[in-house]
N, CA, C and O of each residue as an XYZ file, in Angstrom:
904
protein
N       2.500    -23.970    -24.098
C       3.167    -23.799    -22.794
C       4.523    -23.123    -22.974
O       5.249    -23.394    -23.930
N       4.846    -22.239    -22.032
C       6.117    -21.534    -22.082
C       7.200    -22.413    -21.464
O       7.042    -22.875    -20.334
N       8.317    -22.658    -22.196
C       9.353    -23.495    -21.627
C      10.057    -22.770    -20.486
O       9.934    -21.555    -20.335
N      10.798    -23.538    -19.685
C      11.398    -23.016    -18.465
C      12.351    -21.861    -18.736
O      12.325    -20.860    -18.021
N      13.201    -21.986    -19.769
C      14.178    -20.934    -20.066
C      13.484    -19.645    -20.507
O      13.857    -18.550    -20.085
N      12.476    -19.792    -21.357
C      11.769    -18.608    -21.841
C      11.018    -17.930    -20.694
O      10.976    -16.704    -20.599
N      10.428    -18.755    -19.826
C       9.718    -18.222    -18.668
C      10.667    -17.431    -17.777
O      10.342    -16.324    -17.346
N      11.849    -18.002    -17.500
C      12.820    -17.319    -16.640
C      13.311    -16.039    -17.301
O      13.532    -15.032    -16.629
N      13.481    -16.081    -18.628
C      13.936    -14.896    -19.354
C      12.924    -13.760    -19.234
O      13.303    -12.601    -19.064
N      11.624    -14.097    -19.322
C      10.592    -13.066    -19.211
C      10.546    -12.502    -17.797
O      10.347    -11.302    -17.608
N      10.729    -13.364    -16.810
C      10.757    -12.883    -15.424
C      11.945    -11.960    -15.207
O      11.819    -10.907    -14.583
N      13.125    -12.369    -15.737
C      14.320    -11.536    -15.577
C      14.136    -10.174    -16.238
O      14.540     -9.148    -15.691
N      13.523    -10.174    -17.418
C      13.274     -8.905    -18.110
C      12.328     -8.017    -17.310
O      12.509     -6.802    -17.236
N      11.317     -8.645    -16.714
C      10.361     -7.873    -15.929
C      11.026     -7.286    -14.682
O      10.808     -6.124    -14.342
N      11.838     -8.102    -14.007
C      12.523     -7.610    -12.809
C      13.482     -6.485    -13.159
O      13.646     -5.535    -12.393
N      14.118     -6.599    -14.327
C      15.001     -5.513    -14.778
C      14.181     -4.251    -15.013
O      14.627     -3.140    -14.726
N      12.973     -4.442    -15.540
C      12.096     -3.296    -15.755
C      11.661     -2.655    -14.456
O      11.583     -1.430    -14.360
N      11.376     -3.476    -13.450
C      11.001     -2.958    -12.123
C      12.132     -2.130    -11.542
O      11.915     -1.042    -11.009
N      13.356     -2.668    -11.653
C      14.503     -1.927    -11.109
C      14.762     -0.665    -11.936
O      15.195      0.357    -11.403
N      14.492     -0.745    -13.240
C      14.659      0.436    -14.085
C      13.693      1.545    -13.699
O      14.061      2.719    -13.672
N      12.450      1.165    -13.399
C      11.476      2.157    -12.940
C      11.922      2.776    -11.627
O      11.744      3.973    -11.402
N      12.499      1.956    -10.763
C      12.981      2.478     -9.486
C      14.116      3.480     -9.687
O      14.200      4.479     -8.972
N      14.989      3.215    -10.658
C      16.082      4.143    -10.948
C      15.531      5.468    -11.482
O      16.021      6.537    -11.119
N      14.510      5.395    -12.344
C      13.889      6.627    -12.835
C      13.288      7.404    -11.681
O      13.338      8.633    -11.649
N      12.713      6.667    -10.728
C      12.112      7.320     -9.565
C      13.178      8.035     -8.745
O      12.946      9.136     -8.246
N      14.348      7.411     -8.604
C      15.437      8.039     -7.852
C      15.882      9.330     -8.518
O      16.225     10.297     -7.838
N      15.878      9.349     -9.863
C      16.227     10.572    -10.584
C      15.203     11.660    -10.275
O      15.563     12.816    -10.056
N      13.925     11.282    -10.260
C      12.890     12.247     -9.918
C      13.099     12.806     -8.519
O      12.910     13.999     -8.283
N      13.488     11.943     -7.602
C      13.685     12.384     -6.228
C      14.834     13.370     -6.098
O      14.850     14.178     -5.170
N      15.795     13.317     -7.015
C      16.935     14.228     -6.941
C      16.530     15.675     -7.202
O      17.266     16.607     -6.877
N      15.341     15.850     -7.798
C      14.842     17.197     -8.025
C      14.635     17.918     -6.694
O      14.657     19.147     -6.627
N      14.431     17.123     -5.631
C      14.218     17.699     -4.303
C      15.537     18.129     -3.660
O      15.560     18.470     -2.477
N      16.624     18.117     -4.414
C      17.934     18.459     -3.862
C      17.997     19.851     -3.261
O      18.651     20.059     -2.239
N      17.320     20.808     -3.888
C      17.335     22.176     -3.365
C      16.697     22.226     -1.986
O      17.183     22.917     -1.091
N      15.610     21.491     -1.824
C      14.935     21.447     -0.523
C      15.855     20.832      0.528
O      15.927     21.310      1.660
N      16.556     19.770      0.142
C      17.492     19.140      1.067
C      18.613     20.107      1.440
O      19.092     20.125      2.574
N      19.024     20.921      0.442
C      20.065     21.904      0.718
C      19.634     22.902      1.773
O      20.437     23.311      2.612
N      18.373     23.296      1.734
C      17.858     24.229      2.741
C      17.885     23.603      4.130
O      18.259     24.252      5.106
N      17.482     22.328      4.212
C      17.502     21.649      5.514
C      18.933     21.512      6.016
O      19.209     21.715      7.198
N      19.842     21.166      5.105
C      21.247     20.983      5.487
C      21.860     22.271      6.022
O      22.839     22.235      6.768
N      21.283     23.410      5.638
C      21.839     24.696      6.080
C      21.469     25.035      7.520
O      22.009     25.982      8.091
N      20.544     24.263      8.117
C      20.171     24.517      9.516
C      21.356     24.135     10.407
O      21.838     23.005     10.327
N      21.833     25.046     11.247
C      23.010     24.774     12.078
C      22.835     23.543     12.968
O      21.752     23.296     13.497
N      23.879     22.803     13.120
C      23.992     21.665     14.041
C      23.187     20.428     13.624
O      23.727     19.322     13.611
N      21.917     20.599     13.286
C      21.070     19.428     13.054
C      20.816     19.143     11.579
O      20.379     18.046     11.230
N      21.087     20.126     10.696
C      20.736     19.977      9.291
C      21.400     18.783      8.619
O      20.715     17.932      8.052
N      22.711     18.713      8.674
C      23.447     17.637      7.993
C      23.108     16.249      8.541
O      22.874     15.326      7.761
N      23.076     16.080      9.891
C      22.689     14.755     10.405
C      21.286     14.333      9.974
O      21.043     13.164      9.673
N      20.360     15.303      9.948
C      18.996     14.987      9.532
C      18.952     14.506      8.089
O      18.297     13.511      7.778
N      19.656     15.221      7.204
C      19.667     14.843      5.790
C      20.295     13.461      5.611
O      19.796     12.639      4.842
N      21.393     13.213      6.325
C      22.058     11.911      6.229
C      21.146     10.778      6.668
O      21.076      9.736      6.017
N      20.443     10.993      7.784
C      19.529      9.964      8.289
C      18.348      9.775      7.343
O      17.930      8.649      7.071
N      17.816     10.887      6.848
C      16.670     10.855      5.933
C      17.010     10.037      4.685
O      16.258      9.145      4.292
N      18.149     10.351      4.072
C      18.533      9.645      2.856
C      18.807      8.171      3.124
O      18.494      7.308      2.305
N      19.404      7.895      4.299
C      19.690      6.507      4.647
C      18.431      5.680      4.811
O      18.335      4.572      4.283
N      17.456      6.221      5.547
C      16.201      5.501      5.755
C      15.442      5.315      4.442
O      14.927      4.233      4.161
N      15.379      6.379      3.645
C      14.651      6.297      2.375
C      15.297      5.288      1.432
O      14.601      4.535      0.750
N      16.615      5.274      1.395
C      17.325      4.332      0.535
C      17.072      2.893      0.976
O      16.860      2.012      0.142
N      17.095      2.657      2.293
C      16.874      1.310      2.820
C      15.451      0.844      2.532
O      15.233     -0.315      2.180
N      14.481      1.748      2.680
C      13.090      1.382      2.400
C      12.903      1.041      0.932
O      12.203      0.088      0.591
N      13.534      1.825      0.065
C      13.434      1.576     -1.364
C      14.040      0.212     -1.716
O      13.459     -0.558     -2.481
N      15.206     -0.070     -1.153
C      15.886     -1.339     -1.420
C      15.024     -2.508     -0.952
O      14.866     -3.491     -1.675
N      14.465     -2.407      0.258
C      13.616     -3.474      0.788
C      12.391     -3.685     -0.093
O      11.991     -4.819     -0.360
N      11.796     -2.571     -0.546
C      10.586     -2.653     -1.363
C      10.864     -3.336     -2.697
O      10.095     -4.196     -3.127
N      11.960     -2.957     -3.352
C      12.297     -3.548     -4.643
C      12.630     -5.030     -4.497
O      12.222     -5.843     -5.327
N      13.368     -5.384     -3.448
C      13.703     -6.797     -3.228
C      12.449     -7.626     -2.954
O      12.286     -8.722     -3.489
N      11.568     -7.084     -2.115
C      10.335     -7.799     -1.778
C       9.430     -7.917     -2.998
O       8.849     -8.972     -3.254
N       9.317     -6.820     -3.748
C       8.484     -6.842     -4.951
C       9.031     -7.828     -5.978
O       8.263     -8.527     -6.639
N      10.349     -7.885     -6.115
C      10.973     -8.815     -7.059
C      10.640    -10.263     -6.693
O      10.339    -11.076     -7.566
N      10.697    -10.576     -5.400
C      10.370    -11.933     -4.946
C       8.914    -12.278     -5.256
O       8.596    -13.397     -5.657
N       8.043    -11.294     -5.063
C       6.624    -11.556     -5.286
C       6.293    -11.658     -6.776
O       5.388    -12.398     -7.161
N       7.018    -10.923     -7.607
C       6.834    -11.039     -9.058
C       7.246    -12.439     -9.516
O       6.539    -13.070    -10.302
N       8.378    -12.920     -9.028
C       8.831    -14.266     -9.392
C       7.826    -15.322     -8.941
O       7.569    -16.296     -9.649
N       7.261    -15.112     -7.750
C       6.277    -16.061     -7.224
C       5.004    -16.041     -8.065
O       4.374    -17.079     -8.267
N       4.621    -14.845     -8.562
C       3.433    -14.724     -9.403
C       3.599    -15.537    -10.680
O       2.683    -16.250    -11.091
N       4.765    -15.429    -11.306
C       5.039    -16.200    -12.507
C       4.860    -15.401    -13.783
O       3.929    -14.606    -13.910
N       5.768    -15.621    -14.731
C       5.799    -14.842    -15.969
C       4.529    -14.985    -16.795
O       4.095    -14.028    -17.438
N       3.933    -16.167    -16.781
C       2.774    -16.407    -17.640
C       1.518    -15.691    -17.160
O       0.539    -15.601    -17.900
N       1.533    -15.181    -15.931
C       0.341    -14.519    -15.383
C       0.396    -12.996    -15.481
O      -0.535    -12.311    -15.058
N       1.483    -12.469    -16.038
C       1.676    -11.022    -16.073
C       1.220    -10.426    -17.404
O       1.471    -10.990    -18.470
N       0.555     -9.289    -17.325
C       0.120     -8.560    -18.522
C       1.231     -7.569    -18.877
O       1.267     -6.452    -18.361
N       2.131     -7.989    -19.758
C       3.316     -7.176    -20.061
C       2.960     -5.877    -20.774
O       3.618     -4.855    -20.581
N       1.923     -5.920    -21.593
C       1.517     -4.696    -22.268
C       0.986     -3.670    -21.282
O       1.258     -2.475    -21.405
N       0.225     -4.148    -20.301
C      -0.406     -3.223    -19.357
C       0.608     -2.573    -18.421
O       0.454     -1.404    -18.070
N       1.637     -3.304    -18.013
C       2.586     -2.719    -17.061
C       3.426     -1.606    -17.691
O       4.122     -0.878    -16.984
N       3.362     -1.472    -19.024
C       4.042     -0.363    -19.687
C       3.103      0.813    -19.931
O       3.506      1.827    -20.502
N       1.845      0.674    -19.495
C       0.868      1.748    -19.696
C       1.132      2.901    -18.743
O       1.734      2.729    -17.683
N       0.676      4.067    -19.137
C       0.881      5.276    -18.319
C       0.230      5.140    -16.952
O       0.812      5.548    -15.946
N      -0.971      4.573    -16.902
C      -1.669      4.507    -15.622
C      -0.992      3.548    -14.650
O      -0.949      3.813    -13.449
N      -0.454      2.417    -15.166
C       0.234      1.501    -14.249
C       1.534      2.119    -13.750
O       1.857      2.010    -12.567
N       2.285      2.767    -14.643
C       3.539      3.399    -14.234
C       3.268      4.474    -13.185
O       4.030      4.608    -12.228
N       2.191      5.242    -13.356
C       1.831      6.248    -12.353
C       1.551      5.602    -11.005
O       2.008      6.088     -9.971
N       0.796      4.497    -11.018
C       0.503      3.794     -9.767
C       1.785      3.271     -9.137
O       1.966      3.351     -7.922
N       2.676      2.732     -9.971
C       3.952      2.198     -9.485
C       4.740      3.274     -8.732
O       5.223      3.042     -7.623
N       4.862      4.457     -9.351
C       5.624      5.537     -8.714
C       4.955      6.035     -7.441
O       5.630      6.321     -6.452
N       3.635      6.140     -7.463
C       2.925      6.612     -6.272
C       3.085      5.639     -5.116
O       3.214      6.048     -3.963
N       3.075      4.357     -5.427
C       3.253      3.366     -4.374
C       4.686      3.370     -3.853
O       4.903      3.252     -2.647
N       5.662      3.504     -4.741
C       7.044      3.606     -4.277
C       7.213      4.807     -3.347
O       7.875      4.719     -2.313
N       6.610      5.918     -3.729
C       6.703      7.132     -2.906
C       6.056      6.910     -1.538
O       6.593      7.322     -0.511
N       4.895      6.252     -1.543
C       4.195      5.984     -0.288
C       5.012      5.069      0.617
O       5.068      5.277      1.829
N       5.648      4.054      0.028
C       6.484      3.134      0.806
C       7.695      3.854      1.361
O       8.074      3.660      2.516
N       8.302      4.694      0.524
C       9.520      5.392      0.932
C       9.254      6.389      2.064
O      10.129      6.648      2.890
N       8.054      6.939      2.092
C       7.734      7.964      3.077
C       7.163      7.400      4.373
O       6.830      8.160      5.282
N       7.045      6.084      4.468
C       6.501      5.471      5.676
C       7.438      4.398      6.204
O       8.019      3.640      5.428
N       7.583      4.331      7.501
C       8.417      3.288      8.105
C       7.638      1.988      8.322
O       8.192      1.005      8.813
N       6.354      1.988      7.956
C       5.482      0.842      8.200
C       5.687     -0.255      7.166
O       5.438     -0.049      5.979
N       6.138     -1.412      7.615
C       6.249     -2.561      6.720
C       4.867     -3.123      6.395
O       4.668     -3.739      5.348
N       3.918     -2.905      7.299
C       2.551     -3.359      7.063
C       1.981     -2.683      5.816
O       1.385     -3.336      4.960
N       2.174     -1.367      5.727
C       1.688     -0.635      4.556
C       2.462     -1.042      3.308
O       1.879     -1.185      2.233
N       3.769     -1.227      3.445
C       4.585     -1.615      2.290
C       4.075     -2.923      1.688
O       3.917     -3.031      0.472
N       3.818     -3.911      2.539
C       3.325     -5.210      2.060
C       1.962     -5.068      1.395
O       1.681     -5.706      0.380
N       1.122     -4.221      1.983
C      -0.214     -4.005      1.445
C      -0.149     -3.348      0.066
O      -0.856     -3.749     -0.858
N       0.718     -2.322     -0.059
C       0.844     -1.613     -1.335
C       1.484     -2.502     -2.403
O       1.131     -2.415     -3.579
N       2.417     -3.350     -1.995
C       3.001     -4.300     -2.949
C       1.907     -5.214     -3.507
O       1.927     -5.571     -4.685
N       0.959     -5.588     -2.651
C      -0.144     -6.445     -3.089
C      -0.974     -5.747     -4.160
O      -1.447     -6.388     -5.099
N      -1.153     -4.421     -4.021
C      -1.880     -3.661     -5.041
C      -1.187     -3.795     -6.396
O      -1.837     -4.005     -7.421
N       0.142     -3.669     -6.385
C       0.893     -3.744     -7.641
C       0.834     -5.141     -8.251
O       0.642     -5.289     -9.458
N       0.998     -6.159     -7.416
C       0.988     -7.530     -7.911
C      -0.367     -7.867     -8.541
O      -0.426     -8.491     -9.600
N      -1.455     -7.449     -7.881
C      -2.783     -7.710     -8.435
C      -2.995     -6.928     -9.720
O      -3.616     -7.425    -10.659
N      -2.477     -5.701     -9.763
C      -2.707     -4.820    -10.914
C      -1.958     -5.273    -12.157
O      -2.409     -5.014    -13.273
N      -0.818     -5.949    -11.988
C      -0.032     -6.351    -13.155
C      -0.464     -7.707    -13.718
O       0.024     -8.131    -14.766
N      -1.372     -8.377    -13.027
C      -1.795     -9.696    -13.478
C      -2.782     -9.651    -14.628
O      -3.555     -8.702    -14.757
N      -2.755    -10.668    -15.454
C      -3.721    -10.765    -16.543
C      -5.138    -10.910    -15.999
O      -6.106    -10.585    -16.686
N      -5.260    -11.399    -14.764
C      -6.576    -11.605    -14.161
C      -6.967    -10.460    -13.235
O      -7.839    -10.630    -12.382
N      -6.330     -9.283    -13.389
C      -6.660     -8.157    -12.509
C      -8.156     -7.855    -12.588
O      -8.780     -8.014    -13.637
N      -8.708     -7.425    -11.482
C     -10.135     -7.128    -11.411
C     -10.395     -5.749    -12.002
O      -9.979     -4.737    -11.437
N     -11.078     -5.709    -13.128
C     -11.302     -4.447    -13.838
C     -12.325     -3.548    -13.149
O     -12.521     -2.401    -13.552
N     -12.969     -4.066    -12.121
C     -13.928     -3.251    -11.369
C     -13.209     -2.134    -10.611
O     -13.794     -1.097    -10.298
N     -11.909     -2.374    -10.321
C     -11.146     -1.408     -9.531
C     -10.155     -0.691    -10.443
O      -9.129     -1.248    -10.835
N     -10.483      0.550    -10.769
C      -9.638      1.334    -11.665
C      -8.369      1.777    -10.966
O      -8.271      1.719     -9.740
N      -7.397      2.220    -11.751
C      -6.168      2.755    -11.175
C      -6.490      3.971    -10.307
O      -5.891      4.153     -9.247
N      -7.434      4.804    -10.752
C      -7.810      5.991     -9.976
C      -8.333      5.594     -8.601
O      -8.006      6.237     -7.604
N      -9.149      4.532     -8.540
C      -9.675      4.072     -7.260
C      -8.557      3.507     -6.388
O      -8.535      3.733     -5.178
N      -7.636      2.778     -6.998
C      -6.503      2.236     -6.234
C      -5.623      3.361     -5.698
O      -5.076      3.256     -4.601
N      -5.487      4.440     -6.476
C      -4.712      5.592     -6.005
C      -5.391      6.229     -4.799
O      -4.716      6.696     -3.882
N      -6.730      6.250     -4.793
C      -7.468      6.753     -3.623
C      -7.217      5.838     -2.424
O      -7.022      6.313     -1.305
N      -7.221      4.526     -2.662
C      -6.939      3.577     -1.580
C      -5.539      3.825     -0.995
O      -5.362      3.839      0.223
N      -4.554      4.019     -1.874
C      -3.180      4.248     -1.421
C      -3.101      5.525     -0.596
O      -2.488      5.540      0.472
N      -3.720      6.600     -1.088
C      -3.696      7.874     -0.369
C      -4.382      7.742      0.990
O      -3.911      8.295      1.984
N      -5.485      7.014      1.029
C      -6.232      6.840      2.283
C      -5.432      6.013      3.284
O      -5.286      6.402      4.443
N      -4.917      4.876      2.836
C      -4.155      3.993      3.736
C      -2.852      4.629      4.187
O      -2.376      4.356      5.289
N      -2.266      5.486      3.335
C      -1.013      6.154      3.705
C      -1.201      7.024      4.939
O      -0.269      7.213      5.721
N      -2.415      7.555      5.112
C      -2.683      8.427      6.245
C      -3.115      7.710      7.501
O      -3.363      8.352      8.522
N      -3.213      6.383      7.451
C      -3.657      5.618      8.614
C      -2.484      5.047      9.398
O      -1.421      4.772      8.841
N      -2.693      4.873     10.691
C      -1.705      4.191     11.521
C      -1.811      2.690     11.291
O      -2.810      2.210     10.755
N      -0.789      1.952     11.694
C      -0.837      0.493     11.573
C      -1.999     -0.079     12.376
O      -2.643     -1.037     11.951
N      -2.266      0.520     13.552
C      -3.358      0.037     14.401
C      -4.702      0.212     13.711
O      -5.581     -0.642     13.826
N      -4.864      1.329     12.988
C      -6.113      1.563     12.263
C      -6.268      0.572     11.122
O      -7.378      0.109     10.857
N      -5.172      0.236     10.438
C      -5.233     -0.754      9.357
C      -5.626     -2.119      9.923
O      -6.412     -2.842      9.311
N      -5.081     -2.471     11.091
C      -5.455     -3.724     11.748
C      -6.939     -3.718     12.104
O      -7.630     -4.720     11.920
N      -7.436     -2.568     12.622
C      -8.850     -2.463     12.987
C      -9.746     -2.588     11.756
O     -10.812     -3.200     11.816
N      -9.304     -2.004     10.639
C     -10.063     -2.110      9.390
C     -10.140     -3.567      8.952
O     -11.191     -4.037      8.516
N      -9.024     -4.276      9.069
C      -8.993     -5.684      8.686
C      -9.931     -6.499      9.586
O     -10.660     -7.365      9.102
N      -9.909     -6.220     10.892
C     -10.798     -6.924     11.820
C     -12.264     -6.617     11.497
O     -13.123     -7.497     11.552
N     -12.530     -5.359     11.161
C     -13.895     -4.976     10.791
C     -14.345     -5.755      9.555
O     -15.483     -6.219      9.481
N     -13.438     -5.891      8.585
C     -13.777     -6.610      7.352
C     -14.073     -8.084      7.628
O     -14.757     -8.742      6.843
N     -13.552     -8.602      8.752
C     -13.767    -10.002      9.125
C     -14.922    -10.158     10.117
O     -15.138    -11.243     10.656
N     -15.678     -9.049     10.359
C     -16.854     -9.134     11.224
C     -16.582     -8.960     12.698
O     -17.451     -9.249     13.521
N     -15.385     -8.490     13.060
C     -15.045     -8.350     14.483
C     -16.005     -7.385     15.194
O     -16.368     -7.612     16.348
N     -16.411     -6.320     14.514
C     -17.276     -5.325     15.139
C     -18.715     -5.442     14.653
O     -19.495     -4.498     14.777
N     -19.063     -6.588     14.104
C     -20.399     -6.770     13.542
C     -21.481     -6.498     14.579
O     -21.467     -7.045     15.682
N     -22.421     -5.635     14.193
C     -23.561     -5.273     15.041
C     -23.166     -4.552     16.332
O     -23.976     -4.446     17.253
N     -21.948     -4.064     16.403
C     -21.511     -3.298     17.568
C     -21.573     -1.810     17.257
O     -21.226     -1.382     16.156
N     -22.017     -1.024     18.233
C     -22.016      0.417     18.090
C     -20.668      0.981     18.499
O     -19.837      0.273     19.067
N     -20.456      2.256     18.207
C     -19.176      2.902     18.517
C     -18.886      2.844     20.014
O     -17.768      2.530     20.422
N     -19.889      3.146     20.828
C     -19.684      3.129     22.271
C     -19.402      1.721     22.778
O     -18.645      1.538     23.732
N     -20.013      0.723     22.135
C     -19.771     -0.672     22.521
C     -18.316     -1.054     22.278
O     -17.716     -1.779     23.072
N     -17.753     -0.562     21.171
C     -16.344     -0.830     20.877
C     -15.467     -0.174     21.931
O     -14.477     -0.757     22.371
N     -15.833      1.047     22.339
C     -15.068      1.736     23.371
C     -15.037      0.932     24.667
O     -14.066      0.988     25.422
N     -16.104      0.188     24.912
C     -16.228     -0.551     26.176
C     -15.596     -1.936     26.113
O     -15.669     -2.699     27.076
N     -14.968     -2.264     24.972
C     -14.350     -3.585     24.836
C     -13.035     -3.682     25.594
O     -12.462     -4.764     25.723
N     -12.559     -2.549     26.091
C     -11.393     -2.562     26.967
C     -10.059     -2.341     26.305
O      -9.038     -2.281     26.990
N     -10.035     -2.217     24.976
C      -8.786     -2.005     24.251
C      -8.728     -0.553     23.792
O      -9.364     -0.173     22.808
N      -7.952      0.256     24.524
C      -7.892      1.689     24.229
C      -7.349      1.959     22.836
O      -7.886      2.795     22.110
N      -6.287      1.256     22.459
C      -5.681      1.489     21.142
C      -6.659      1.138     20.032
O      -6.684      1.796     18.992
N      -7.465      0.101     20.249
C      -8.448     -0.292     19.247
C      -9.541      0.768     19.132
O      -9.994      1.082     18.032
N      -9.963      1.318     20.274
C     -10.986      2.368     20.264
C     -10.469      3.600     19.522
O     -11.207      4.222     18.758
N      -9.199      3.952     19.748
C      -8.595      5.087     19.045
C      -8.510      4.806     17.552
O      -8.734      5.696     16.732
N      -8.184      3.557     17.199
C      -8.086      3.174     15.791
C      -9.443      3.293     15.101
O      -9.522      3.735     13.954
N     -10.503      2.901     15.794
C     -11.843      3.018     15.226
C     -12.190      4.486     15.012
O     -12.775      4.851     13.992
N     -11.824      5.333     15.987
C     -12.028      6.781     15.816
C     -11.283      7.292     14.582
O     -11.786      8.140     13.845
N     -10.081      6.761     14.371
C      -9.276      7.162     13.214
C      -9.967      6.776     11.909
O      -9.940      7.534     10.940
N     -10.577      5.610     11.888
C     -11.298      5.164     10.697
C     -12.538      6.017     10.454
O     -12.912      6.267      9.308
N     -13.173      6.460     11.534
C     -14.292      7.388     11.393
C     -13.800      8.717     10.829
O     -14.400      9.263      9.903
N     -12.719      9.232     11.381
C     -12.195     10.534     10.972
C     -11.767     10.546      9.513
O     -11.812     11.589      8.860
N     -11.351      9.387      8.995
C     -10.907      9.303      7.604
C     -12.015      8.856      6.648
O     -11.758      8.534      5.488
N     -13.246      8.842      7.155
C     -14.377      8.560      6.282
C     -14.504      7.121      5.832
O     -15.163      6.846      4.830
N     -13.877      6.182      6.563
C     -13.926      4.772      6.172
C     -15.066      4.053      6.882
O     -15.721      3.186      6.305
N     -15.298      4.426      8.149
C     -16.426      3.895      8.902
C     -17.401      5.020      9.208
O     -17.038      6.196      9.187
N     -18.640      4.648      9.493
C     -19.662      5.637      9.815
C     -20.755      4.949     10.621
O     -20.724      3.735     10.823
N     -21.712      5.733     11.073
C     -22.882      5.140     11.716
C     -24.123      5.837     11.185
O     -24.112      7.029     10.876
N     -25.169      5.076     11.090
C     -26.398      5.588     10.503
C     -27.468      5.742     11.577
O     -28.206      4.802     11.871
N     -27.543      6.931     12.156
C     -28.574      7.164     13.141
C     -28.028      7.613     14.485
O     -26.813      7.628     14.682
N     -28.910      7.981     15.419
C     -28.508      8.475     16.733
C     -28.170      7.354     17.707
O     -28.170      6.174     17.356
N     -27.886      7.755     18.927
C     -27.586      6.853     20.024
C     -26.407      5.945     19.697
O     -25.301      6.434     19.466
N     -26.622      4.639     19.675
C     -25.489      3.717     19.507
C     -25.777      2.701     18.400
O     -25.826      1.500     18.663
N     -25.971      3.182     17.149
C     -26.275      2.249     16.054
C     -25.034      1.444     15.683
O     -23.916      1.846     16.005
N     -25.220      0.315     15.009
C     -24.049     -0.473     14.578
C     -23.124      0.331     13.667
O     -23.575      1.142     12.857
N     -21.834      0.092     13.816
C     -20.839      0.719     12.943
C     -20.959      0.091     11.555
O     -21.075     -1.128     11.431
N     -20.930      0.916     10.521
C     -20.970      0.418      9.148
C     -19.857      1.083      8.349
O     -19.306      2.109      8.749
N     -19.545      0.484      7.233
C     -18.530      1.066      6.352
C     -19.175      2.121      5.460
O     -20.301      1.949      4.995
N     -18.460      3.204      5.228
C     -18.895      4.206      4.259
C     -18.749      3.616      2.868
O     -18.289      2.483      2.726
N     -19.138      4.373      1.824
C     -18.960      3.873      0.460
C     -17.476      3.616      0.182
O     -17.127      2.597     -0.413
N     -16.599      4.535      0.611
C     -15.160      4.330      0.448
C     -14.715      3.082      1.201
O     -13.958      2.265      0.677
N     -15.197      2.944      2.447
C     -14.835      1.778      3.239
C     -15.289      0.478      2.609
O     -14.560     -0.514      2.621
N     -16.499      0.481      2.057
C     -17.024     -0.716      1.397
C     -16.149     -1.127      0.215
O     -15.826     -2.303      0.048
N     -15.769     -0.141     -0.603
C     -14.945     -0.432     -1.781
C     -13.562     -0.939     -1.363
O     -13.035     -1.881     -1.953
N     -12.983     -0.307     -0.343
C     -11.653     -0.705      0.129
C     -11.682     -2.115      0.703
O     -10.810     -2.930      0.403
N     -12.680     -2.401      1.526
C     -12.802     -3.736      2.116
C     -13.030     -4.781      1.025
O     -12.462     -5.872      1.069
N     -13.865     -4.436      0.050
C     -14.119     -5.375     -1.053
C     -12.834     -5.673     -1.822
O     -12.595     -6.809     -2.229
N     -12.014     -4.650     -2.014
C     -10.759     -4.874     -2.752
C      -9.783     -5.713     -1.928
O      -9.079     -6.560     -2.479
N      -9.735     -5.490     -0.631
C      -8.885     -6.319      0.226
C      -9.327     -7.784      0.147
O      -8.495     -8.691      0.162
N     -10.629     -8.002      0.063
C     -11.138     -9.369     -0.063
C     -10.768     -9.978     -1.415
O     -10.506    -11.176     -1.515
N     -10.749     -9.135     -2.462
C     -10.313     -9.595     -3.780
C      -8.860    -10.054     -3.705
O      -8.508    -11.115     -4.222
N      -8.024     -9.250     -3.060
C      -6.607     -9.595     -2.917
C      -6.441    -10.907     -2.152
O      -5.624    -11.752     -2.520
N      -7.229    -11.070     -1.077
C      -7.128    -12.287     -0.265
C      -7.579    -13.508     -1.061
O      -6.958    -14.568     -0.983
N      -8.658    -13.358     -1.827
C      -9.183    -14.465     -2.624
C      -8.180    -14.931     -3.671
O      -8.082    -16.122     -3.965
N      -7.434    -13.980     -4.232
C      -6.440    -14.305     -5.265
C      -5.079    -14.679     -4.683
O      -4.119    -14.885     -5.425
N      -4.997    -14.767     -3.356
C      -3.726    -15.034     -2.677
C      -2.675    -13.966     -2.984
O      -1.478    -14.253     -3.029
N      -3.137    -12.735     -3.193
C      -2.227    -11.624     -3.430
C      -1.947    -10.848     -2.143
O      -1.070     -9.985     -2.101
N      -2.709    -11.173     -1.091
C      -2.613    -10.433      0.154
C      -1.919    -11.269      1.214
O      -2.327    -12.395      1.499
N      -0.853    -10.701      1.802
C      -0.163    -11.369      2.902
C      -0.897    -11.021      4.195
O      -0.551    -10.050      4.869
N      -1.925    -11.826      4.543
C      -2.768    -11.490      5.688
C      -2.001    -11.535      7.000
O      -2.385    -10.862      7.957
N      -0.923    -12.315      7.065
C      -0.118    -12.350      8.292
C       0.575    -11.016      8.537
O       0.869    -10.657      9.677
N       0.834    -10.277      7.440
C       1.511     -8.977      7.560
C       0.571     -7.916      8.117
O       1.020     -6.893      8.635
N      -0.739     -8.160      8.011
C      -1.725     -7.209      8.529
C      -2.031     -7.532      9.994
O      -2.840     -6.848     10.622
C-alpha cells in the first residue's frame, strides 16, 4: 500500500506535469502570433477582437486545467498509469483535447473531453478504444452543438427507441428534431430502409455510445453535465 505522503507526492508531481503540458501548449499557440497580427491590423475592430479572443481562450484554458486537476486528485495516484501518460499518443490526445476545449465555449464538451483524458490515463483504461478512435470521437463531438450531444445521450438511454425520424419530428420539440438532424448529418445516426424505419446508430455512433457507457460505468462521466 502507498502511504499518504507518497500518494500525495505522486499526485502533486502528476498535477505539475499536467500544468507543464499546458505551458508547452501555450508556447505552441504563440506560433499563431503572425495570424493574430493580421487580425489586429483590421481597422477599428482588430485590436478589440484579439483582446477578447485571448481573454476567452485564457479563461477556458485555466478552467480546464483547474477542473482536470480536481478530477485527477479524485481519481487517485494509485490508479494512474504514469508510464503511459508520458507516451507520445497520450500527449497528442492531451493537446488535441486542450485545443478542442479552448476553441469551444461549451462547458458540456469540456467536461466530456476531460472524461476522455481521465479514463485514458487510468491503469484500467479500456484497450478496446485506441487513441486514434478517441481522437475521432473528439473531432466528431467538437462539431456538434450542445443540443445534439444531449440528443445523443438520450438516444443512448433509449429515448428514441423504435421511433422513426418523422416520429421524432412529431414529438413537439423543435430543437430536439434539429439535433437529431444534426446527428444524421454527422454520420452518428442513420436509418435502414424507406418510409419511417426506426432510427439506429451508425458504426461510428455505436462505438461512441459504447464508449460513453464505458465512461459512465467507471464513474468517469459527469452525466449531470450532459
